[in-house]
N, C-alpha and C positions, 0 to 999 in steps of 0.2 A: 822409297818413302822410309824413315825411321818411324819405330811404333811413338817413339818419345826423343821431341827434339828438344835443342838447347832452348828454343823459342816458347816450347811448349812450359817447359820446366821455369821459364824465368814468369811467365804469367802466372803459373803455378805459383811459386814463392810468392809473388806479389798479390797475390787476392790473399794468401793465408797472412802474410807478413800481416797486412792494413787491416785485421780482422783482431790481432793478439792484443790483448787489454793487459792492465800489469795484474791481474785478480789471476790471469789465463797461467800465469806462472808458476804458484804454486800446483794446480792442476797438473799442470807436465808434468813436475817434479813429483807431483803422488804416483805417476806410471811411468819413469826411468826403468825399473827392471822389466815390465812388459816392455818399453821399446829394444832394451840391452835384448833380451830375447827373442824378439822379431828380427833386429839386426843380426844376431849370433846363427838365427835357423836360415838366414838368406846369403846364397853365393854373391849377389849383387850388392847387398849393404855391408857383407863381411869385412870388406875390405875400408871401410869407415869408422869400425868398433874405437878406436885409441880417441878419434874427431869425435865422435858424439860422447864418449864420455867426457870428454874437456868441455864439448858445449854444454853438457850438462850440468858439470861443474860450474862453469861461468853464471851458466842461468841461477844457481845455488845460491851462488857469492851475490849476486846482482839483487837477487830476491830478498838475503838475510841485508842487506846494504853495504856487506863488505868490500864489495868492488862494483864503483861506480864512475871508471875512466871508460864508459862506452858509449857513443850515441845507443839511442834509444832504437832506433831504425836496424841496428846492428842487433840488439837483441831482439828486436820481434821477429826480425829476418832469421836468428838461429830458432826462436821461439815455432814459428813457425813451417819450418824444413821438421822439426823434431815432431810437430803435432802431425804435419799431414803423414810421416812413417807411421805415427801410431794409427792413423786412421784406416780402418782394412778394407771401406769401399773408397777409393779415390778415384783419379783416374784411368789406370788400370787396376782394378781390384787384386788384390796381394791372391787371392784364390786363386788365380789363373796359373797353371803348371809355369815354371819356368822366366814368363817373362813380367808377373806378377810386381817382383819389388822394382822393373828396369825405372819405373816414374819415381819410386821414391829413391832412388839412387841419383839419380836425374836431378833431384833438386835438395838433398844433401850435397852432392858436389857441387853444384851452383852456386847453395848457400855458402861451402864453403870458400869459392874461389871469391866470393863479393867480401866474407869479411875475415878473410884469412890473416890483416896483418891487424885488427882489433885481438883474433886469436892469440895469433905471436906476442902480443902486447901483454895479455892476460897471460898467457903460460910466465912467459918471464917475469910479472909480477906473484903468481902462483910460489914459482921456483921460488924469487926472493924470500916470501914470506914463510915457505916452508924449511929453509936455510938456517933462518932468522926464528926457528923453531913456536911460531905464533898460528900456525895454521892448525885446523883441527882435521880429526882422521876419519870424518863423518863422510867424507867425497865418496 
C-alpha cells in the first residue's frame, strides 16, 4: 500500500481548496519565500520549482486584479495546494525524514494535473504581456 495515494491527495486538495477564501491569497503571497525555500530543500518537491513559481505568479496577478480569466475553483485549488505545502504538520509531517514531503508533492502534482489548461492559458497571457512591455518585474 502506498504511503500517499492519488485518492488521498485528491481528498486533501479538495479539503484545502474548499477552505480557501480570497483574503487567504494575500497571506499566501506573504509566505512565498517560505514555500520556495521548502521546495528548494526537498527532493520530492524540487521538481515542481518552476510550476510553483508560476502558481505564485498567477495568484499574485489574480490578487492584483491583473488576470481574472480563470475560474475561482482553479485559484482555490492552486492556493489550497500551496497552503498545504506551507503547513509543516500535514498528513505526513514534513519533519519525517525522506517521506515527509511525499504528501506535499502528491497534492501539488494533482493540482497541476487539474489546473494544467488554466496555467497554460495564464503563462501564454503573461508571455504576451511581457512581450508588450507591460509586465512588472516584481514576480
